[in-house]
C-alpha positions as CSV (number, residue, x, y, z in Angstrom):
1,M,-3.8,-4.2,-5.5
2,C,-7.3,-4.7,-6.7
3,G,-10.5,-3.7,-5.0
4,I,-13.0,-6.4,-3.8
5,V,-16.5,-5.9,-2.5
6,A,-19.2,-8.5,-1.7
7,Y,-22.6,-7.9,-0.2
8,L,-25.3,-10.0,1.4
9,G,-28.3,-8.4,3.0
10,Q,-31.9,-7.2,2.5
11,R,-31.1,-4.4,0.0
12,A,-30.3,-4.5,-3.7
13,A,-26.7,-5.5,-3.8
14,Q,-25.6,-3.7,-7.0
15,P,-25.7,-0.1,-5.8
16,I,-23.9,-1.0,-2.6
17,I,-21.2,-2.9,-4.5
18,I,-20.7,-0.1,-7.0
19,E,-20.4,2.6,-4.3
20,G,-17.9,0.4,-2.5
21,L,-15.9,-0.1,-5.7
22,K,-15.8,3.7,-6.2
23,R,-14.2,4.0,-2.8
24,L,-11.6,1.4,-3.8
25,E,-10.9,2.6,-7.3
26,Y,-7.5,3.9,-6.1
27,R,-6.5,0.3,-5.6
28,G,-7.0,-0.5,-9.3
29,Y,-8.8,1.0,-12.3
30,D,-7.9,-1.0,-15.4
31,S,-11.2,-2.8,-15.5
32,A,-14.2,-3.5,-13.3
33,G,-17.1,-5.9,-13.0
34,V,-20.1,-7.1,-10.9
35,A,-21.6,-10.6,-10.4
36,L,-25.1,-10.9,-9.0
37,L,-27.0,-14.0,-8.0
38,S,-30.4,-13.8,-9.8
39,N,-32.9,-16.6,-9.7
40,G,-30.3,-19.3,-9.3
41,V,-28.1,-17.9,-12.1
42,I,-24.9,-15.9,-11.7
43,K,-25.2,-12.8,-13.8
44,I,-21.9,-11.1,-14.7
45,Q,-21.4,-7.6,-16.3
46,K,-17.9,-6.3,-16.7
47,T,-15.8,-4.0,-18.9
48,S,-12.3,-2.5,-19.3
49,G,-11.8,1.0,-18.0
50,R,-13.0,2.6,-14.8
51,I,-16.1,2.3,-12.7
52,A,-17.9,4.9,-14.7
53,A,-17.5,2.7,-17.8
54,L,-19.0,-0.2,-15.8
55,E,-21.9,1.9,-14.6
56,A,-22.8,2.8,-18.2
57,I,-23.5,-0.9,-19.1
58,L,-25.1,-2.1,-15.9
59,D,-28.7,-3.2,-15.8
60,K,-31.1,-1.3,-13.5
61,P,-30.7,-2.4,-9.9
62,N,-33.1,-5.3,-8.9
63,E,-34.4,-5.2,-5.4
64,G,-34.5,-9.0,-5.5
65,E,-30.8,-9.4,-6.2
66,T,-29.4,-9.1,-2.6
67,L,-26.2,-11.1,-3.1
68,G,-23.3,-10.2,-5.2
69,L,-19.7,-9.3,-5.6
70,G,-17.7,-6.7,-7.5
71,H,-14.1,-6.0,-8.4
72,T,-11.9,-3.2,-9.7
73,R,-8.7,-4.5,-11.3
74,W,-5.0,-3.6,-11.5
75,A,-3.8,-6.0,-14.2
76,T,-1.1,-8.6,-13.6
77,H,-1.9,-11.6,-15.7
78,G,-3.5,-10.6,-19.0
79,V,-4.1,-7.3,-20.6
80,P,-6.9,-5.1,-19.1
81,N,-9.8,-6.0,-21.3
82,Q,-13.4,-7.2,-20.9
83,I,-12.5,-10.9,-21.0
84,N,-9.8,-10.6,-18.4
85,A,-11.8,-8.4,-16.1
86,H,-13.2,-9.9,-12.9
87,P,-15.5,-11.5,-11.8
88,H,-14.6,-14.8,-13.4
89,K,-17.0,-17.8,-13.8
90,D,-15.9,-21.4,-13.7
91,Y,-16.4,-23.8,-16.6
92,T,-19.7,-25.1,-15.1
93,G,-21.2,-21.6,-14.6
94,K,-21.8,-22.4,-11.0
95,I,-18.9,-20.5,-9.4
96,A,-17.9,-16.8,-9.6
97,V,-14.7,-15.4,-8.2
98,V,-13.0,-12.0,-7.6
99,H,-9.3,-12.0,-6.7
100,N,-6.6,-9.8,-5.4
101,G,-3.1,-11.3,-5.5
102,I,-1.1,-13.7,-7.7
103,I,-1.4,-17.4,-8.1
104,E,2.2,-18.6,-8.5
105,N,1.4,-22.1,-9.7
106,Y,-1.4,-21.2,-12.0
107,T,0.3,-22.6,-15.1
108,T,0.7,-26.0,-13.6
109,L,-2.9,-26.0,-12.3
110,K,-4.2,-24.8,-15.6
111,T,-2.4,-27.5,-17.5
112,W,-3.8,-30.2,-15.2
113,L,-7.4,-28.8,-15.4
114,Q,-7.2,-28.7,-19.2
115,S,-6.1,-32.3,-19.2
116,E,-9.3,-33.0,-17.2
117,G,-11.4,-31.3,-19.9
118,V,-11.8,-28.0,-18.2
119,T,-12.0,-25.0,-20.6
120,F,-10.6,-21.5,-20.1
121,V,-11.5,-18.2,-21.8
122,S,-9.2,-15.6,-20.2
123,D,-5.4,-15.1,-19.7
124,T,-5.7,-14.5,-15.9
125,D,-4.4,-16.6,-13.1
126,T,-7.7,-15.9,-11.3
127,E,-9.8,-18.1,-13.7
128,V,-7.7,-21.0,-12.5
129,V,-9.1,-20.5,-9.0
130,A,-12.6,-20.3,-10.3
131,N,-12.2,-23.5,-12.4
132,L,-10.4,-25.4,-9.6
133,I,-13.3,-24.6,-7.2
134,G,-15.8,-25.5,-9.9
135,Y,-13.9,-28.8,-10.6
136,F,-14.1,-29.9,-6.9
137,Y,-17.7,-28.7,-6.6
138,E,-18.7,-30.7,-9.7
139,K,-16.8,-33.9,-8.8
140,C,-17.7,-33.8,-5.0
141,D,-18.9,-37.1,-3.6
142,T,-17.9,-39.2,-6.6
143,G,-15.6,-41.2,-4.3
144,D,-11.8,-41.6,-4.5
145,K,-10.1,-40.8,-7.8
146,Q,-6.5,-41.9,-8.5
147,S,-3.8,-39.4,-9.4
148,P,-4.4,-37.7,-12.8
149,L,-0.6,-37.5,-13.3
150,P,-0.4,-39.9,-16.3
151,K,-2.4,-37.3,-18.4
152,L,0.1,-34.5,-17.7
153,L,3.1,-33.4,-19.7
154,D,6.3,-35.0,-18.4
155,A,7.8,-31.5,-17.8
156,I,5.3,-30.7,-15.1
157,Q,4.7,-34.1,-13.5
158,D,7.1,-33.5,-10.6
159,T,5.6,-30.1,-9.8
160,V,2.1,-31.4,-9.8
161,S,2.9,-34.6,-7.8
162,S,4.1,-32.3,-5.0
163,F,0.5,-31.1,-4.4
164,M,-1.8,-33.8,-5.8
165,P,-0.3,-37.3,-5.6
166,S,-3.8,-38.8,-5.0
167,L,-7.0,-36.8,-5.4
168,T,-9.8,-37.5,-2.9
169,L,-13.1,-36.1,-4.0
170,K,-15.3,-37.2,-1.1
171,K,-16.2,-34.4,1.3
172,P,-16.6,-35.1,5.1
173,Q,-20.1,-35.9,6.1
174,G,-22.2,-32.9,7.0
175,Q,-19.9,-30.3,5.5
176,N,-21.3,-27.8,3.0
177,K,-20.4,-28.8,-0.5
178,F,-19.5,-25.2,-1.6
179,E,-17.4,-24.6,1.5
180,W,-15.5,-27.9,1.0
181,A,-14.8,-27.2,-2.7
182,V,-13.2,-23.8,-1.8
183,Q,-11.1,-25.4,0.9
184,R,-10.0,-28.3,-1.3
185,A,-9.1,-25.8,-4.1
186,L,-7.1,-23.4,-1.9
187,Q,-5.1,-26.3,-0.5
188,Q,-3.6,-26.7,-4.0
189,V,-2.9,-23.0,-4.6
190,H,0.5,-21.4,-4.1
191,G,0.7,-17.6,-4.0
192,T,-1.3,-14.8,-2.6
193,Y,-5.0,-14.1,-2.6
194,G,-7.9,-12.2,-1.3
195,L,-11.0,-13.9,-2.7
196,G,-14.7,-13.3,-2.8
197,I,-16.6,-16.3,-4.1
198,L,-20.3,-17.0,-5.0
199,C,-22.0,-20.3,-5.9
200,A,-25.2,-20.4,-8.0
201,D,-26.7,-23.1,-5.8
202,C,-26.2,-21.1,-2.6
203,P,-28.6,-18.1,-2.8
204,D,-27.9,-16.8,0.7
205,M,-24.1,-17.4,1.0
206,F,-20.7,-16.1,0.0
207,I,-17.2,-17.0,1.0
208,G,-14.1,-14.9,1.5
209,A,-10.6,-16.2,1.9
210,K,-7.2,-14.6,2.5
211,K,-3.5,-15.2,2.1
212,G,-1.2,-12.3,1.7
213,S,-3.8,-9.8,0.5
214,P,-6.1,-7.8,2.9
215,L,-9.7,-8.9,3.4
216,I,-12.2,-7.7,6.0
217,L,-15.8,-8.4,6.7
218,G,-18.1,-5.5,7.8
219,V,-20.9,-6.7,10.0
220,S,-24.2,-4.8,10.4
221,E,-27.8,-5.7,11.3
222,G,-28.7,-8.3,8.8
223,E,-26.0,-7.1,6.3
224,Y,-22.5,-8.2,5.5
225,I,-19.9,-6.5,3.3
226,L,-16.6,-8.2,2.4
227,A,-13.9,-5.8,1.1
228,S,-10.2,-5.5,0.6
229,D,-10.2,-2.1,2.4
230,A,-12.4,-0.6,5.1
231,A,-13.1,2.4,2.9
232,A,-15.8,0.3,1.2
233,I,-17.4,-0.6,4.5
234,V,-17.3,2.4,6.7
235,E,-20.4,4.0,5.2
236,H,-22.5,1.1,6.3
237,T,-20.9,-0.1,9.6
238,A,-18.0,0.6,11.9
239,R,-17.7,-3.0,13.0
240,A,-15.6,-5.6,11.2
241,I,-13.5,-8.7,11.5
242,Y,-10.0,-8.9,9.9
243,L,-9.1,-12.2,8.3
244,S,-5.6,-13.6,8.8
245,D,-3.6,-15.6,6.3
246,N,-5.0,-19.0,5.4
247,E,-8.4,-18.1,6.9
248,M,-11.8,-18.0,5.3
249,V,-15.1,-16.6,6.3
250,I,-18.4,-18.2,5.4
251,V,-21.2,-15.7,5.3
252,T,-24.9,-16.6,5.2
253,A,-28.2,-14.8,5.9
254,D,-28.0,-16.3,9.5
255,G,-24.6,-15.0,10.3
256,F,-20.9,-15.8,9.7
257,H,-18.3,-18.2,10.9
258,T,-14.5,-18.4,10.3
259,K,-12.1,-21.2,9.9
260,T,-8.8,-22.1,8.3
261,I,-8.6,-23.5,4.8
262,D,-7.8,-26.8,6.5
263,N,-11.3,-26.7,8.2
264,I,-10.1,-25.7,11.7
265,A,-12.6,-23.3,13.4
266,V,-11.2,-19.9,14.2
267,T,-12.8,-17.3,16.6
268,K,-12.6,-13.7,15.4
269,S,-13.6,-10.6,17.4
270,L,-15.4,-7.7,16.0
271,E,-13.2,-4.6,15.9
272,N,-14.0,-0.9,15.3
273,I,-12.9,0.6,12.1
274,E,-10.7,3.5,13.1
275,F,-11.8,6.2,10.7
276,S,-15.0,7.8,9.6
277,L,-16.7,8.3,6.2
278,E,-15.9,12.0,6.4
279,Q,-12.2,11.3,6.5
280,I,-12.3,9.5,3.1
281,E,-14.5,12.1,1.3
282,L,-13.0,15.1,-0.6
283,G,-14.8,17.9,1.2
284,K,-13.7,21.2,-0.3
285,F,-10.7,19.7,-2.2
286,K,-10.6,18.7,-5.8
287,H,-8.4,15.7,-5.3
288,H,-7.5,13.4,-2.4
289,M,-3.8,14.1,-2.9
290,L,-4.3,17.8,-2.3
291,K,-6.5,17.2,0.7
292,E,-3.9,14.9,2.2
293,I,-1.1,17.4,1.6
294,F,-3.1,20.0,3.4
295,E,-4.1,17.6,6.2
296,Q,-0.4,17.2,7.2
297,P,-0.4,19.8,10.0
298,T,-3.3,18.1,11.7
299,A,-2.2,14.6,10.8
300,L,1.3,15.1,12.3
301,A,-0.2,16.7,15.5
302,T,-2.3,13.6,15.9
303,C,0.6,11.4,15.2
304,M,2.6,13.0,18.0
305,G,-0.4,13.4,20.3
306,G,-0.2,11.4,23.4
307,R,3.4,10.4,22.5
308,I,5.1,13.6,23.5
309,D,4.8,14.7,27.1
310,P,5.1,18.5,27.0
311,Q,5.5,18.7,30.8
312,K,8.3,16.3,31.1
313,D,9.7,16.6,27.6
314,R,9.6,12.8,27.2
315,I,8.5,10.6,24.3
316,H,6.2,7.6,25.0
317,L,5.9,5.1,22.2
318,G,3.6,2.6,23.8
319,G,3.8,0.1,20.9
320,V,7.5,-0.4,21.4
321,N,8.0,0.5,25.0
322,D,8.8,-3.0,26.0
323,Y,11.6,-3.1,23.5
324,L,13.2,0.3,24.1
325,R,15.4,-0.9,27.0
326,A,16.8,-3.7,24.8
327,M,17.2,-1.4,21.8
328,T,19.6,0.9,23.8
329,H,22.1,-1.9,23.5
330,I,21.6,-3.0,19.9
331,K,24.5,-3.0,17.4
332,R,22.7,-2.4,14.2
333,I,19.3,-1.4,12.6
334,I,18.1,-2.4,9.2
335,I,15.2,-0.4,7.8
336,T,13.3,-2.2,5.0
337,A,10.6,-0.6,2.8
338,C,9.6,0.2,-0.7
339,G,8.9,3.4,-2.7
340,T,8.1,6.5,-0.6
341,A,8.4,4.5,2.6
342,F,12.0,3.6,1.5
343,H,12.8,7.3,1.3
344,A,11.4,7.8,4.8
345,G,13.7,5.0,5.9
346,L,16.7,6.8,4.3
347,V,15.9,9.8,6.5
348,G,15.6,7.4,9.4
349,E,19.1,6.1,8.7
350,F,20.5,9.6,9.2
351,L,18.5,10.0,12.4
352,F,19.6,6.8,14.0
353,E,23.2,7.2,13.1
354,Q,23.6,10.9,13.9
355,L,21.4,11.1,17.0
356,A,21.5,7.6,18.5
357,R,24.9,6.6,17.1
358,I,23.6,3.2,15.9
359,T,24.9,1.7,12.7
360,T,21.9,1.8,10.3
361,E,21.3,0.7,6.7
362,T,18.2,1.1,4.6
363,E,17.3,-1.7,2.2
364,Y,14.6,-2.1,-0.5
365,A,12.4,-4.8,0.8
366,S,12.1,-6.3,-2.7
367,E,15.9,-6.9,-2.6
368,F,16.3,-7.8,1.1
369,R,14.2,-10.9,0.8
370,Y,16.3,-12.4,-2.1
371,R,19.9,-11.5,-1.3
372,N,20.6,-13.7,1.8
373,P,21.0,-10.7,4.1
374,I,23.3,-10.8,7.1
375,V,21.2,-10.5,10.3
376,E,23.4,-10.9,13.3
377,D,22.7,-10.9,17.1
378,G,21.9,-7.4,18.2
379,T,20.1,-6.5,14.9
380,T,16.7,-4.8,14.9
381,V,14.8,-4.6,11.7
382,I,12.2,-1.8,11.1
383,A,9.6,-2.4,8.4
384,I,7.8,0.7,7.0
385,S,4.6,0.5,5.0
386,Q,1.6,2.9,4.8
387,S,-0.9,0.1,4.1
388,G,0.8,-2.6,6.1
389,E,0.1,-4.9,3.2
390,T,3.1,-4.3,0.9
391,A,3.9,-7.8,-0.3
392,D,7.7,-7.3,-0.6
393,T,7.9,-5.7,2.8
394,L,5.8,-8.4,4.4
395,A,8.1,-11.0,2.9
396,A,11.2,-9.1,4.2
397,V,9.6,-9.1,7.7
398,E,9.1,-12.9,7.6
399,Q,12.7,-13.4,6.5
400,A,14.1,-11.2,9.2
401,K,12.1,-13.0,11.8
402,E,13.3,-16.4,10.5
403,R,16.9,-15.1,11.0
404,G,16.2,-14.2,14.6
405,A,15.9,-10.4,14.4
406,T,13.6,-8.3,16.5
407,V,11.2,-6.8,13.9
408,L,9.3,-3.5,14.5
409,G,6.7,-2.1,12.2
410,I,5.7,1.4,11.3
411,V,2.4,1.3,9.5
412,N,-0.8,3.4,9.2
413,V,-3.5,0.7,8.8
414,V,-4.6,-0.8,12.1
415,G,-4.8,-4.6,12.0
416,S,-2.8,-4.9,8.7
417,S,-0.7,-7.9,7.9
418,I,2.7,-6.2,8.8
419,A,1.2,-4.9,12.0
420,R,0.3,-8.5,13.0
421,A,3.5,-10.1,11.7
422,T,6.0,-7.8,13.5
423,D,7.0,-8.2,17.2
424,A,5.9,-4.6,18.0
425,G,5.4,-1.3,16.3
426,V,4.0,2.2,16.0
427,Y,0.9,3.2,14.1
428,L,1.0,6.5,12.2
429,H,-2.6,7.5,13.2
430,V,-2.9,9.9,10.3
431,G,-6.2,8.7,9.0
432,P,-6.8,7.0,5.6
433,E,-4.6,7.9,2.7
434,I,-6.5,7.6,-0.5
435,G,-4.2,9.3,-3.0
436,V,-2.0,6.8,-4.7
437,A,1.0,9.2,-4.4
438,S,1.8,9.1,-0.7
439,T,2.2,12.4,1.1
440,K,1.0,12.6,4.7
441,A,2.2,9.0,5.3
442,F,5.7,10.0,4.4
443,T,5.9,12.9,6.8
444,A,4.3,10.8,9.5
445,Q,6.8,8.0,8.9
446,V,9.7,10.4,9.3
447,T,8.0,11.9,12.4
448,V,7.7,8.4,14.0
449,L,11.3,7.6,13.1
450,T,12.4,11.0,14.6
451,M,10.6,10.3,17.9
452,L,12.1,6.8,18.1
453,A,15.6,8.2,17.3
454,I,15.3,11.0,19.9
455,E,14.1,8.5,22.6
456,L,16.9,6.0,21.8
457,S,19.5,8.8,21.8
458,R,18.3,10.1,25.1
459,R,18.7,6.6,26.6
460,R,22.1,6.1,25.0
461,H,24.2,9.2,25.1
462,I,22.8,12.7,24.4
463,S,22.0,15.0,27.3
464,S,18.5,15.6,28.5
465,D,18.8,19.2,27.4
466,E,19.6,18.2,23.8
467,A,16.8,15.7,23.8
468,T,14.4,18.4,25.1
469,R,15.6,20.8,22.3
470,Y,14.7,18.3,19.6
471,I,11.4,17.4,21.2
472,K,10.4,21.1,21.4
473,E,11.4,21.7,17.8
474,L,9.5,18.6,16.6
475,T,6.3,19.9,18.2
476,K,6.7,23.1,16.2
477,I,6.7,21.2,12.8
478,P,2.9,21.2,12.2
479,D,2.6,25.0,12.4
480,K,5.6,25.4,10.2
481,I,4.0,23.1,7.6
482,S,1.0,25.4,7.6
483,R,3.1,28.3,6.7
484,I,4.6,26.4,3.8
485,L,1.2,25.5,2.5
486,E,0.3,29.2,2.2
487,Q,2.7,29.2,-0.8
488,S,0.7,26.7,-2.8
489,E,-0.4,29.2,-5.4
490,D,3.2,30.5,-5.9
491,I,4.3,26.9,-6.3
492,R,1.6,26.3,-8.9
493,K,3.0,29.2,-11.0
494,I,6.5,27.7,-10.8
495,A,5.1,24.4,-12.0
496,Q,3.2,26.2,-14.8
497,A,6.4,27.8,-16.0
498,N,8.2,24.5,-16.3
499,I,5.7,21.7,-17.1
500,N,6.8,21.6,-20.8
501,Q,10.2,20.3,-19.7
502,N,10.3,16.5,-19.7
503,N,13.5,16.0,-17.8
504,W,14.1,17.3,-14.2
505,L,16.8,16.9,-11.6
506,F,16.1,17.0,-7.8
507,L,19.3,17.6,-5.8
508,G,20.0,17.6,-2.1
509,R,22.8,16.9,0.4
510,G,22.9,15.1,3.7
511,V,19.6,14.4,5.2
512,N,17.9,16.2,2.4
513,Y,19.2,13.8,-0.2
514,P,16.3,11.4,0.5
515,V,13.9,14.3,0.1
516,A,15.4,14.9,-3.4
517,L,14.6,11.2,-4.2
518,E,11.1,11.6,-2.9
519,G,10.5,14.8,-4.9
520,A,11.6,13.1,-8.1
521,L,9.4,10.1,-7.4
522,K,6.3,12.3,-6.8
523,L,6.9,14.1,-10.1
524,K,7.3,10.9,-12.0
525,E,4.3,9.2,-10.4
526,I,1.6,11.7,-11.2
527,S,2.9,14.1,-13.9
528,Y,4.7,11.4,-16.0
529,I,7.7,13.8,-16.3
530,H,11.1,12.0,-16.1
531,A,12.9,13.1,-13.0
532,E,16.0,11.9,-11.3
533,G,16.9,12.4,-7.6
534,L,20.6,12.6,-6.6
535,P,23.0,13.7,-3.9
536,A,23.9,17.1,-5.3
537,A,27.6,16.4,-5.3
538,E,27.1,13.3,-7.5
539,M,25.7,15.4,-10.3
540,K,29.1,16.2,-11.6
541,H,30.0,12.5,-11.8
542,G,27.9,11.9,-14.8
543,P,24.4,13.4,-14.7
544,I,25.6,16.9,-15.4
545,A,25.8,15.7,-19.0
546,L,22.0,15.8,-19.0
547,I,21.7,19.6,-18.3
548,V,20.6,21.6,-21.3
549,D,19.2,25.1,-21.7
550,G,16.0,25.5,-19.6
551,M,16.2,22.1,-17.9
552,P,14.7,22.4,-14.3
553,A,16.9,21.5,-11.4
554,V,15.3,21.5,-8.0
555,F,17.7,22.1,-5.2
556,I,17.1,21.7,-1.5
557,A,19.5,24.4,-0.1
558,T,18.4,25.0,3.5
559,N,20.7,26.3,6.2
560,G,23.1,23.7,7.4
561,P,26.7,22.5,7.4
562,Q,26.7,21.8,3.6
563,Y,25.0,25.0,2.5
564,E,28.2,26.4,0.9
565,K,28.8,23.2,-0.9
566,I,25.4,23.1,-2.5
567,I,25.7,26.7,-3.6
568,G,28.6,25.4,-5.7
569,N,26.4,22.7,-7.2
570,I,23.8,25.3,-8.0
571,S,26.4,27.4,-9.8
572,E,27.4,24.4,-11.9
573,V,23.8,24.1,-13.2
574,R,23.4,27.8,-13.9
575,A,26.7,27.8,-15.9
576,R,25.0,25.3,-18.2
577,K,21.8,27.4,-18.5
578,G,19.7,25.0,-16.4
579,K,16.7,26.6,-14.5
580,T,17.1,26.5,-10.7
581,I,14.1,26.0,-8.4
582,I,15.5,26.4,-4.9
583,V,13.9,25.4,-1.6
584,A,15.7,27.5,1.0
585,T,15.4,28.7,4.6
586,E,13.2,31.7,5.3
587,G,15.2,35.0,5.6
588,N,18.1,33.8,3.5
589,D,18.6,36.7,1.1
590,H,22.0,35.5,-0.1
591,I,20.5,32.6,-2.1
592,K,18.1,34.8,-4.2
593,Q,20.9,35.5,-6.7
594,Y,21.2,31.8,-7.5
595,A,17.5,31.1,-7.9
596,D,15.3,31.4,-11.0
597,Y,12.5,30.3,-8.7
598,L,12.6,30.5,-4.9
599,I,10.5,28.6,-2.3
600,T,11.1,29.1,1.4
601,V,10.6,26.9,4.4
602,P,10.8,27.9,8.1
603,D,14.1,27.3,9.9
604,A,14.5,24.0,11.8
605,P,17.4,21.8,13.0
606,E,19.0,20.0,10.1
607,L,17.7,16.5,11.1
608,L,14.1,17.8,11.2
609,Q,14.2,19.6,7.9
610,P,13.0,16.7,5.7
611,I,9.5,17.0,7.1
612,L,9.4,20.6,5.9
613,T,11.4,20.5,2.7
614,V,9.3,17.7,1.2
615,I,6.1,19.8,1.4
616,P,7.0,22.2,-1.5
617,L,8.0,19.2,-3.6
618,Q,4.6,17.5,-3.0
619,L,2.9,20.7,-4.1
620,L,5.1,21.1,-7.1
621,A,4.4,17.6,-8.3
622,Y,0.6,18.0,-7.7
623,H,0.3,21.2,-9.6
624,A,2.5,20.0,-12.5
625,A,0.2,16.9,-12.9
626,V,-3.0,18.9,-12.7
627,L,-1.7,21.5,-15.2
628,R,-0.7,18.6,-17.6
629,G,-4.3,17.3,-17.3
630,H,-3.6,14.0,-15.4
631,D,-5.8,12.2,-12.9
632,V,-3.7,12.9,-9.8
633,D,-5.4,10.4,-7.6
634,K,-5.3,7.5,-10.1
635,P,-2.0,7.8,-11.9
636,R,-1.3,5.6,-14.9
637,N,-0.2,2.0,-14.2
638,L,-0.1,2.6,-10.4
639,A,-2.1,1.3,-7.5
640,K,-2.1,2.4,-3.9
641,S,-1.2,-0.8,-2.1
642,V,1.2,-3.1,-3.8
643,T,0.1,-6.5,-2.6
644,V,1.8,-8.5,-5.3
645,E,5.4,-9.0,-6.2
C-alpha cells in the first residue's frame, strides 16, 4: 500500500525519485522520504505529510548523487511521523531500506536483535528488516556462531528456535557481502514485503526483493528504476521485469540479475508496460476520479473489444476459453473479492444464477481465507481485484487452489500477483486507475462477469436468440453511459443541496441492491459522510428508525419486476420527511411525484442495469466530496491497493 521508487543511472537521482513518488502518492501519503548515496554516506531526508512537504525540506539536487531510493507511506506499524517515515537506516548506518508490506514476526526478531545489542529508533516493523540486514552485513565472515537463544526471554524462545536454531555467519566464497546479507535476513522474515535496499559500501548497486507486494524493475539505456507500480516507470521506459514472490533483483551499473532469496538464479524476460504516460495524467480534468468516471464509455468499449463478435453474436474470452467447456458442467461458483470488487461480485452472483442457472455465492476474501470454506468437486472460484495485488484476495486464491478448486481471476493490472496465481482469467484492459475510489474498474468487472455469464448460459440452456439479445444490449452500454454523464452538472446541484446531511441511505432491490452498497461506499470513501446501503425492503426491519426530516435516501428505482415494490419503500421514506433522490428509467413520468430529486438512466434489461445505475452514484459521491473540500484522489486513511492484511 506504500509507494517505492529506487534509481540508478547517470542522472541526478533525487528529481527522478520525487517525480516517481508523486505518481505513486495514491498508494500512500502519510509520510515520505528519500535516501541518496553521497560520497559513501547514506543521506536520508524524510517527513510526515505528503510529497509536497518532503520537497520543501529537500536539499538541492546533486548531479553526482545518481543512486537513491524513496518512499511514500501508508502507516501500519507506528503513527505517521518523521521518525517512522521511510527510508530506515540500520544501526550501523550502512544499510537503508524502504518497505511495502507487513513483517509478521517483527516483534520476535526485534527482541532477538536487541539482545544482541542492536538499537532501534522507530516503532515500525520495517526497521527490523534494516537492522537484520545490517546485523548480517556487520557480522559476515566472522565464522560460525552458536544459537543466541539463551539470551532471549523464555516466552519467545520456541518461536525463535523455529527460524534460527544455529546462526551461520560465513557467506559462500565469491558472493557479494551485501547480497548475502539481504538473503540471510529475508530467510528469517515472515510476512509480506516489497523492498528497496541500499548499502553505503556499494556506490553502484541496489537490491529489490518481493514477497506478496508488487515490485517491478524498469530497464532503460544505462538506467534502472525499481518501483511498486509501473506508473513511476512509464515516463522513462516501457520495458520492465516483474518480480515474483521470494525473488530479488540485484542492480548494478553494469546490468541486473535475478535470483531467489535462497540464491537460486532466475531468468526474467523484459515485458512491455501496457499503458502510456498520457493515460496516467489528468489532461483537462481536475481529479483522476472524475477523469476515470468520464473514461468509462471508452474503457468499456475497449474491455469488450475483440471479445464480442458482432457478426456472429458470440463472446470470445481468450483467457478462459480452455476452461469454458468444463465450466458448463460446474455445480457451484464462489466469487471472492474485497470492497468495490466485492460489490461487482454480488452483481455477478445475480448474473450467474439468473442467466446461467449456476449456484453462486459471493464472499469477502478477508473472511473466506479464515473460515474453513467448503470447496467441493465441481466448484470454480472467481477472484476479482483491480490491482491484482489485494492481499486478502490473493490469500483466498491460494486457499481455494489448495482445496482443489479451479480458480479464475478478473484483474486489471497485467502480470499482477493474482493474475499469475490463478489458473486462468480475464484482464479488464481499462487502463490504469489512479483514483483511490474505484469507478471504471467496477463497471469493467461487471462487464466481464456479464460476458462470462452470457457465454456460459448460451452453452448451458438459453436460446441463441436470447444470448444474442443480451450481447446486442451489452454493446449499447458505452453510449448509454455517455448520455448519463451529460447530467453531471445536475447531479452536482443535487449534491450541493444535501451535503450538510451527515447520514444517507442508499436503497435498491434485486440486482440493483449491490449498486446501493457501492453508492454508499463511494460516498463514505471520499466525502466522509456516513452512508448505509441496503436492500430497499430491509429498511423497514430496523434502519427506518434512522430517518429524520431532511435525511437523504437514494433509491435505484429503474423499470423492472420490483418497480412497484420499491415505490412502496419510497413512500415510507417520504411519510417520515426524508428527502428522496431517485435514479429512474428515462421516460418514466410516473415516478416524478415521488422524487425530491430525479436522475434518469437509459432503459436496459434488468441484469445489465447496474453498469448504468452506478454512474450517477459515482458522480454524486464525487461532487459531494469536492463541495465539502476534500481531496478526492487521496481520501483520508485510504490507499489504492491494499497489499497488507
